[in-house]
Kinemage of the C-alpha trace (Angstrom):
@kinemage 1
@onewidth
@group {chain A} dominant
@subgroup {mainchain}
@vectorlist {calphas} color= white
{ca met a 1} P 79.679 68.428 -8.284
{ca ser a 2} L 77.468 71.346 -8.956
{ca leu a 3} L 75.414 73.193 -6.394
{ca lys a 4} L 71.887 74.245 -7.066
{ca ala a 5} L 70.631 77.713 -6.249
{ca ile a 6} L 68.670 76.527 -3.251
{ca glu a 7} L 71.764 74.816 -1.795
{ca leu a 8} L 73.815 77.999 -2.212
{ca gln a 9} L 71.231 79.937 -0.235
{ca ile a 10} L 71.928 77.677 2.743
{ca ala a 11} L 75.691 77.092 2.258
{ca ile a 12} L 76.856 80.701 1.987
{ca pro a 13} L 75.391 81.951 5.327
{ca lys a 14} L 76.770 78.860 7.046
{ca thr a 15} L 80.323 79.692 5.912
{ca phe a 16} L 79.999 83.204 7.329
{ca glu a 17} L 78.804 81.786 10.642
{ca ala a 18} L 81.651 79.285 10.690
{ca gly a 19} L 84.150 82.087 10.008
{ca lys a 20} L 82.728 84.203 12.831
{ca ile a 21} L 82.891 81.276 15.249
{ca ala a 22} L 86.503 80.526 14.276
{ca glu a 23} L 87.452 84.192 14.764
{ca gln a 24} L 85.758 84.275 18.195
{ca lys a 25} L 87.644 81.161 19.297
{ca gln a 26} L 90.925 82.682 18.145
{ca gln a 27} L 90.203 85.927 19.998
{ca gln a 28} L 89.187 84.002 23.107
{ca ser a 29} L 92.433 82.016 23.147
{ca gln a 30} L 94.448 85.222 22.594
{ca leu a 31} L 92.568 86.899 25.457
{ca ala a 32} L 93.243 83.954 27.777
{ca gln a 33} L 96.927 84.101 26.873
{ca asp a 34} L 97.048 87.855 27.594
{ca val a 35} L 95.407 87.350 30.997
{ca ala a 36} L 97.895 84.603 31.857
{ca asn a 37} L 100.797 86.878 30.851
{ca met a 38} L 99.470 89.718 33.000
{ca gln a 39} L 99.106 87.416 36.013
{ca thr a 40} L 102.658 86.152 35.520
{ca glu a 41} L 103.971 89.727 35.324
{ca lys a 42} L 102.096 90.688 38.499
{ca gln a 43} L 103.453 87.667 40.329
{ca thr a 44} L 107.004 88.398 39.133
{ca leu a 45} L 106.742 92.026 40.242
{ca lys a 46} L 105.359 90.985 43.622
{ca ser a 47} L 108.121 88.437 44.155
{ca arg a 48} L 110.741 91.077 43.317
{ca glu a 49} L 109.339 93.473 45.898
{ca thr a 50} L 108.780 91.045 48.760
{ca val a 51} L 111.333 89.328 50.942
{ca met a 52} L 111.142 85.568 50.574
{ca lys a 53} L 113.645 84.636 53.279
{ca ser a 54} L 115.160 86.714 56.039
{ca asp a 55} L 117.934 85.981 58.463
{ca pro a 56} L 116.924 85.599 62.098
{ca tyr a 57} L 119.597 88.167 62.988
{ca ala a 58} L 118.005 90.758 60.729
{ca lys a 59} L 114.999 91.113 63.011
{ca leu a 60} L 114.888 94.263 65.061
{ca asp a 61} L 114.657 94.028 68.807
{ca gly a 62} L 112.064 96.111 70.562
{ca asp a 63} L 112.740 99.792 71.064
{ca asp a 64} L 112.369 99.349 74.827
{ca arg a 65} L 116.094 98.608 75.264
{ca gln a 66} L 118.476 101.483 75.489
{ca pro a 67} L 121.635 101.675 73.352
{ca asp a 68} L 123.874 101.597 76.462
{ca asp a 69} L 122.242 98.398 77.637
{ca glu a 70} L 122.826 96.791 74.237
{ca ser a 71} L 126.489 97.798 74.070
{ca gln a 72} L 127.048 96.596 77.639
{ca arg a 73} L 125.572 93.195 76.819
{ca his a 74} L 127.761 93.004 73.742
{ca leu a 75} L 130.881 93.767 75.802
{ca glu a 76} L 129.933 91.151 78.401
{ca lys a 77} L 129.492 88.593 75.668
{ca ile a 78} L 132.939 89.370 74.235
{ca glu a 79} L 134.542 89.104 77.681
{ca lys a 80} L 132.896 85.725 78.295
{ca glu a 81} L 134.160 84.455 74.954
{ca gln a 82} L 137.693 85.628 75.761
{ca gln a 83} L 137.617 83.960 79.181
{ca gln a 84} L 136.424 80.717 77.671
{ca ala a 85} L 139.172 80.881 75.052
{ca lys a 86} L 141.954 81.022 77.684
{ca his a 87} L 143.488 77.650 78.368
{ca pro a 88} L 144.803 77.012 81.899
{ca phe a 89} L 148.373 76.180 80.890
{ca lys a 90} L 148.733 76.416 77.105
{ca gly a 91} L 150.378 79.565 75.815
{ca ser a 92} L 151.426 80.969 79.175
{ca phe a 93} L 154.990 79.589 79.218
{ca val a 94} L 157.537 79.584 76.394
{ca asp a 95} L 160.462 77.170 76.705
{ca tyr a 96} L 163.595 78.669 75.108
{ca ser a 97} L 165.953 75.893 76.176
{ca gly a 98} L 166.787 73.870 73.379
């Protein structure tokens, strides 16, 4: 299969155009991949720096309460727990007879 001179005049520029188009598609896919990687890195960095879940006890109460008031409430709570823990007759008498 031989090509005539007139056919070569058309075929050669077409191959250059096809090569340019293929290179542009390759660069476009590489660019899209780079953008996706950058977005993933940003999201990873953001998730490292932010708190996803916090305990309800970690929240700070308002600054309107005074430290003495807080400690007094804590002591009252401990005393209530101790009073509730006392049983009316268990543990108050030890029988040594045997």
